[in-house]
Structures are given as structure tokens and as C-alpha cells.
C-alpha positions as CSV (number, residue, x, y, z in Angstrom):
1,X,66.3,-80.5,-25.9
2,X,68.2,-82.3,-23.2
3,X,67.1,-79.7,-20.7
4,X,63.5,-80.1,-21.6
5,X,63.7,-83.9,-21.1
6,X,65.4,-83.4,-17.7
7,X,62.7,-81.0,-16.6
8,X,60.0,-83.5,-17.6
9,X,61.8,-86.3,-15.6
10,X,62.0,-84.0,-12.6
11,X,58.3,-83.3,-12.7
12,X,57.6,-87.1,-13.0
13,X,59.7,-87.8,-9.9
14,X,57.8,-85.0,-7.9
15,X,54.5,-86.6,-8.8
16,X,55.7,-90.1,-7.9
17,X,57.0,-88.8,-4.6
18,X,53.7,-87.2,-3.8
19,X,51.8,-90.4,-4.8
20,X,54.1,-92.5,-2.5
21,X,53.5,-90.3,0.5
22,X,49.7,-90.5,0.0
23,X,49.6,-94.3,-0.7
24,X,49.0,-95.3,2.9
25,X,46.8,-92.3,3.8
26,X,44.5,-91.3,0.9
27,X,42.8,-88.0,1.1
28,X,39.1,-87.8,2.3
29,X,37.8,-86.5,-1.1
30,X,37.6,-88.4,-4.3
31,X,35.3,-90.0,-6.8
32,X,32.8,-92.6,-5.8
33,X,31.2,-94.8,-8.5
34,X,27.8,-96.4,-7.7
35,X,28.1,-99.1,-10.3
36,X,31.5,-100.5,-11.2
37,X,32.2,-101.2,-14.8
38,X,31.0,-99.7,-18.1
39,X,28.1,-100.8,-20.1
40,X,29.2,-101.9,-23.5
41,X,27.1,-101.7,-26.6
42,X,28.4,-103.7,-29.5
43,X,27.7,-102.3,-33.0
44,X,26.2,-105.6,-34.3
45,X,23.7,-105.9,-31.4
46,X,21.5,-103.2,-32.9
47,X,19.6,-103.5,-36.2
48,X,21.2,-102.0,-39.2
49,X,18.1,-100.7,-40.9
50,X,14.4,-100.4,-39.9
51,X,11.9,-99.5,-42.6
52,X,9.7,-96.6,-41.7
53,X,6.1,-97.2,-40.8
54,X,3.6,-96.8,-43.7
55,X,1.5,-93.7,-43.4
56,X,-1.5,-93.0,-45.6
57,X,-1.6,-89.4,-46.8
58,X,-4.7,-87.9,-48.4
59,X,-3.5,-85.1,-50.6
60,X,-6.6,-84.4,-52.5
61,X,-8.9,-81.6,-51.4
62,X,-12.5,-82.8,-51.2
63,X,-14.8,-81.2,-53.8
64,X,-17.4,-80.2,-51.2
65,X,-15.1,-77.5,-49.7
66,X,-16.5,-74.0,-49.4
67,X,-15.9,-71.6,-52.3
68,X,-13.7,-68.7,-51.2
69,X,-13.6,-65.4,-52.8
70,X,-9.9,-64.9,-53.9
71,X,-10.4,-61.1,-53.7
72,X,-10.3,-61.4,-49.9
73,X,-6.6,-62.2,-50.2
74,X,-6.0,-58.7,-51.6
75,X,-8.3,-56.9,-49.2
76,X,-5.9,-57.1,-46.3
77,X,-5.7,-54.1,-44.0
78,X,-2.4,-52.5,-43.1
79,X,-2.3,-50.5,-39.9
80,X,0.4,-47.9,-39.8
81,X,1.7,-48.0,-36.2
82,X,3.8,-44.9,-36.8
83,X,0.6,-43.0,-37.5
84,X,-1.0,-44.4,-34.3
85,X,2.0,-43.3,-32.2
86,X,1.8,-39.8,-33.7
87,X,-1.9,-39.7,-32.7
88,X,-0.9,-40.6,-29.2
89,X,1.9,-38.0,-29.2
90,X,-0.6,-35.3,-30.5
91,X,-3.1,-36.1,-27.7
92,X,-0.7,-36.6,-24.8
93,X,1.9,-34.2,-23.5
94,X,5.2,-35.7,-22.3
95,X,5.1,-37.6,-18.9
96,X,1.3,-38.0,-19.2
97,X,-1.2,-40.9,-19.6
98,X,-4.7,-41.4,-20.8
99,X,-7.2,-44.2,-21.4
100,X,-7.3,-45.6,-24.9
101,X,-11.1,-44.8,-25.0
102,X,-10.3,-41.1,-24.5
103,X,-7.7,-41.2,-27.4
104,X,-10.2,-43.0,-29.6
105,X,-12.9,-40.4,-28.7
106,X,-10.7,-37.7,-30.1
107,X,-9.5,-39.7,-33.1
108,X,-12.1,-42.3,-34.1
109,X,-11.1,-45.8,-35.3
110,X,-11.1,-46.0,-39.0
111,X,-9.7,-49.5,-39.7
112,X,-11.8,-51.5,-37.3
113,X,-10.4,-54.2,-35.0
114,X,-7.1,-54.2,-36.8
115,X,-6.5,-50.6,-35.6
116,X,-7.4,-51.5,-32.0
117,X,-4.8,-54.3,-32.1
118,X,-2.4,-51.8,-33.5
119,X,-2.9,-49.5,-30.5
120,X,-2.5,-52.5,-28.1
121,X,0.8,-53.4,-29.9
122,X,2.3,-49.9,-29.6
123,X,5.8,-50.1,-28.1
124,X,7.7,-47.0,-29.2
125,X,10.6,-45.1,-27.6
126,X,8.2,-42.7,-25.7
127,X,4.8,-44.5,-26.0
128,X,3.8,-47.5,-23.9
129,X,0.5,-49.3,-23.4
130,X,-0.6,-50.9,-20.1
131,X,-3.5,-53.2,-19.6
132,X,-5.4,-53.6,-16.3
133,X,-7.6,-56.8,-16.1
134,X,-9.4,-55.5,-13.0
135,X,-11.5,-53.1,-15.1
136,X,-12.7,-53.1,-18.7
137,X,-13.3,-50.7,-21.6
138,X,-15.8,-50.7,-24.3
139,X,-14.8,-49.3,-27.7
140,X,-17.3,-48.6,-30.4
141,X,-16.2,-48.3,-34.1
142,X,-18.0,-48.4,-37.4
143,X,-17.5,-51.4,-39.7
144,X,-15.2,-50.5,-42.7
145,X,-17.2,-52.7,-45.1
146,X,-20.6,-51.5,-43.8
147,X,-20.3,-47.9,-42.4
148,X,-23.8,-48.0,-41.1
149,X,-23.0,-51.0,-38.8
150,X,-21.5,-50.2,-35.5
151,X,-19.3,-52.7,-33.7
152,X,-18.2,-52.9,-30.1
153,X,-14.9,-54.3,-28.7
154,X,-14.7,-55.2,-25.0
155,X,-11.1,-54.9,-23.7
156,X,-9.4,-54.7,-20.3
157,X,-8.8,-51.2,-19.2
158,X,-6.1,-49.9,-21.5
159,X,-3.8,-46.9,-20.5
160,X,-1.5,-45.2,-23.0
161,X,1.5,-43.5,-21.5
162,X,4.0,-41.1,-22.9
163,X,7.4,-40.9,-21.3
């Protein structure tokens, strides 16, 4: 314990000696403060409580809203992206690429626009999708609700690549 105290006192003396030698010639670096002093904010200078502003909320739905068929909630479409990736793998050999319109010509779109979005969102280990805004592609597909009705989707040029 006595040795520890002595070591601390020796370190204090070394620091004091260094400070005394630099007292007359301070080093060129240091901290410059633009505004001397510290702004003080007393706790009683600010208000203790402020009541929130009153907000009128209308929580009732007006009666004149459109009637919606609740069966539409259950008629959602699920697009299996694993199936789409398998379609691309079956069409393209490894290290090859093709236009999405060529893939769709071999395997027609069955689930409408949701399937097109599924193709665009493909990002598998060996399948990637690139879009080129300088050109465009027109895809035609039959409406799933009305098979006699043909719809068209205008997209940028979409290239499907297999690594």
C-alpha cells in the first residue's frame, strides 16, 4: 500500500514538473472556445406541464360509402416464385439469358399481372432479372376472371439471366 502511494506521488511530481516547464511557453495547439461561459437553464424557468392541443377525430364511417364484396378478401392470388424460377431454369441453360417475353411465349401467364410482378421480383441463387429502360416489352395475357378478355402489360425490356 505504501509503495502504491509513493508511485502516485512520483507521477504527480512528474506532471507538475512538466506543467512548470511549459508555463512560460505554452504549446501551439490547444482548445479555442468561441463563446466563454456555459449557458445555464434552470429547472423552474420552463413550464411544468402543457396540456395537449385538442384534436377533433371523426371515427364514424359515413353511411354513403361504397359496398364492398367481402369475398374479394378471400380471392387473393398467390404466385409461387419457386415455380417461376423452375420455369426459367427449364427454358434457359446455365450461363444464358433470354427476354421475359420469350419465356412467357413458351410458358403463358396464368395468374395475370401478379405473375408478371413475380417474374420481375425473381432473385434466386442462379436466376436474376435485369430491366433496360431504353427499350420496352409488351406482354399479353388472358384475364383470370374473364378468360375471353386479353390484357396487355407494357414494361421496360426485361432480361432473365441464369448464372
